[in-house]
VOVEXVEX-780348 format. One record per residue (C-alpha): x, y, z; residue in three letters. Coordinates in steps of 0.001 Angstrom, whole numbers, plus 524288, in hexadecimal, padded with zeros to 5 digits. Example, Ala and Ser with C-alpha at 12.3 -4.5 7.8 and 13.67 -1.06 7.14 Angstrom:
<nodes>
8300C7EE6C81E78ALA;835667FBDC81BE4SER;
</nodes>
This chain:
<nodes>
F9971B335D1C51DMET;F94F4B3D7F1BB09PRO;F9FB5B45061B407ASN;F9FF4B53CE1B3BBILE;F9863B54BA1A6E9ASN;F8E08B4B5C1ABCBGLN;F8CC8B532B1B869ARG;F8B51B5FA41B07BLYS;F80F1B58E71A85DARG;F797CB54981B474MET;F79E0B62651BA03TYR;F75E4B68131ACE6TYR;F6A52B5ED51ABD4GLU;F65AAB614B1B9B3GLN;F66FEB701C1B8FESER;F5FC2B711C1ABF5SER;F5477B68431AFC3LEU;F4BB9B737F1B43EPHE;F4CCCB79C31A6C1LEU;F48D9B6CD31A0C1GLY;F3CE3B6C701A96ELYS;F390EB79FC1A4A3ILE;F3A9BB75FB19666CYS;F32E9B6974198B0TYR;F27AAB70E019EECARG;F27BAB7A411935FMET;F25B8B6EBE18A3FGLY;F3352B6F3F1843BLEU;F3915B6217180A2ARG;F476EB5DDE17FE7PRO;F47E7B5B4F1713EASN;F4218B68A916E7CPHE;F4C5CB6F1B17726LEU;F56F5B67451703ETHR;F522AB6CE216360GLY;F523FB7AA51690BVAL;F6040B78B716DBBSER;F6465B741C16035LEU;F5DE2B7FE3159D5LEU;F64D8B88FD16361CYS;F71DDB82A615FF2ALA;F6F0AB850E1518ALEU;F6C2FB93681545CVAL;F78CCB944F15C41ALA;F8068B8EA2150DBGLY;F7A61B986F14779ILE;F7DD2BA3A4150AECYS;F8BF5B9F3515158PHE;F8C64B9D861429DTRP;F87A9BAB7D140D9ARG;F91D9BB08614A72GLY;F881FBB3B515547SER;F9003BAD3516005PHE;F8883BB32516B58LEU;F7B99BAE221660FTRP;F822CBA13016368GLY;F85D8BA04E171CAVAL;F7810BA41617606ILE;F720DB998116D83TRP;F7C0BB8FAD17273MET;F7773B92B818039LEU;F6961B90AA17C12ILE;F6D62B83F917562THR;F73ADB7EF9181DESER;F67F9B831A18A04PHE;F5DE7B7C6D18162THR;F669AB70731805FASP;F6652B6FAB18F27MET;F5786B710C18F54LEU;F549DB6534186D2ASP;F5B4BB5BD519029GLY;F55FEB623B19C6FSER;F4826B61FC196E1THR;F496CB53921939AALA;F4DD0B50AB1A17EARG;F439BB59771A7C8ALA;F384CB52E71A0BEGLY;F3E8FB456C1A01DASN;F3C17B45C019176ILE;F49C0B433E18C5DGLY;F4AABB39761813BTHR;F55ECB323E17AD5VAL;F5305B38F816DF3PHE;F52C6B461B174D9GLY;F6066B437F17A15GLY;F6544B3FEA16C86ILE;F5ED3B4BF6166B4LEU;F653DB547E17112ASP;F72DEB4F1216E83HIS;F719CB502015FBAVAL;F6C14B5DEA160B1SER;F7780B61D916964ASP;F8114B5D7815EE7ARG;F799CB650E15483PHE;F7998B70F015D65GLY;F8841B701915F7EGLU;F8A25B6F38150CEPHE;F81B0B7B3C14E40PHE;F8912B83641584AILE;F96C0B7F2A1545ALEU;F9360B805D145E7ALA;F8EB0B8E3B1484AGLY;F9B25B91B714F9BILE;FA384B8B91144F3THR;F9C52B9283139E4LEU;F9CF5B9FAA140EASER;FAAC4BA1DC13BF9GLY;FAF89BA51C149AAALA;FB6D0B982E14AF4VAL;FBED7B8F3614270HIS;FB59AB84D613CE0PRO;FBEF6B7A15140FEGLY;FBD16B7D4614F61TRP;FAE66B7D1714D9FGLY;FAF38B6F64147E1LEU;FB88CB6B6C152BCPHE;FAF04B6FC115D51ALA;FA381B696715658LEU;FAAA8B5C7F154F0PHE;FAEBFB5CC61633BGLY;FA0E9B5F221681DMET;F9B45B548B15F58ILE;FA57BB4A32162C5ILE;FA3ECB4CD217162ALA;F9536B4B1117032SER;F96B9B3F0A167A7TYR;FA02DB38AB1712ATHR;F9642B3A3617C0EARG;F8B2DB35341737BALA;F9316B294716F45ALA;F96ECB260217D3DALA;F88E6B271118200GLU;F828CB1FD91769DSER;F8C98B157417311MET;F92E4B14261806CGLY;F860DB157B187E4LYS;F8CA3B1F211911BILE;F81F2B26621984DGLN;F88B4B339C19806ASN;F9555B36F319112CYS;F9443B45A31931BALA;FA248B46DD197D1VAL;FAD54B4FBC19385GLY;FB256B5D73195BDILE;FA843B646718D54MET;F99C3B626118B5DGLY;F90FFB68DF18138ARG;F8D63B742C18A27LEU;F9B9AB773D18D66GLU;F9F1DB776F17EF1LYS;F93E0B80A517C3EPHE;F98B6B89881872BLEU;FA656B89D718113VAL;FA09EB8D6F173CELEU;F9815B9801179C4MET;FA3A3B9D9718156ALA;FABE6B9DC4174F3GLY;FA0F0BA48C16D8CSER;F9F6CBAF1B177E8ILE;FAE14BB17717879LEU;FAE43BB239169AAGLU;FA441BBD4816A8DILE;FAA0ABC57717572TYR;FB8C0BC37F1745ALEU;FC100BC7BD168BEPRO;FC2D4BBCE615EDEVAL;FD073BB73015F65GLY;FD41BBBB9716D26THR;FD53BBAD661716CPHE;FD51FBA3BC16B7APRO;FD9BABA8AF15E55LYS;FCEADBA20D1570EGLY;FC3F4BA79115FA8GLY;FBCC1BA38D16BF4TRP;FB21AB9BDD16534LEU;FBC16B93D915DD7GLU;FC317B913916AA2PHE;FB624B8C921706BALA;FB465B831416513LEU;FC1E9B7D7D1677BILE;FBECBB7B7F175E9ILE;FB1DAB74F417298VAL;FB846B6C00168A3GLY;FC369B67F21718DLEU;FBB22B65C817DA8THR;FB130B5E2E175B0SER;FBBABB54EF170BDLEU;FC0F9B535717E8AILE;FB329B508818337THR;FB194B4616178B8ALA;FBE31B3F7C17D1DVAL;FB9EFB402A18B57GLN;FAD1FB39B0187C8ARG;FB45DB2EEA18093MET;FBCB7B2C2D18C8APHE;FB0AEB2C8319544TYR;FA9AEB22C918C74ALA;FB5BEB1A0918C5DARG;FB644B1A3F19B27ARG;FA7D1B171C19CADILE;FA6EDB0CDC191FBLEU;FB41DB065319370GLY;FB48BAFA8318A6CASP;FA5CDAF8E518986THR;FA297AF0C217D93LYS;F9A64AF66B172A8GLU;F8C79AF158172F0VAL;
</nodes>
């Protein structure tokens, strides 16, 4: 029986399929859209770095939207490739780095919390990748927080940082608090994925 994250993924894929059909008919291809998403993430990171948090949030939204389009276009045209999937995953990690680096360099947060959030997001993604590649698990997208949820937390922290007085709560600022949440939930997600892989694989011998 699919877990809650897998059910969300199935709903997400089904509901976005019509957009993929539109992109496919327009001649757009998944790898191109992946590149657009990566470029948008870079722009978002630059906006955060320059202290333009609202524009950073807007470009994060565009990043998420274009990231959704590459997969939906691949499914709509049945043109998904193994390399395209690898390119998408690697580009996502680059995009996360650009955004978190921009937030960290903005001066609005302690650099340590930026590194903490970045490490958490990377280790959660790596745990899934290791389970699916080495353990041959079809889908290890389990855990309390996915990439989209973490982006939503960062965007919420950025908006609160803009419109609420700095230091009201928490003392270090809303955006810093969002980084802490992202880092902690990412580490918890990584542990959950380890336990899930252990349950599925048991004592399966290494090939």
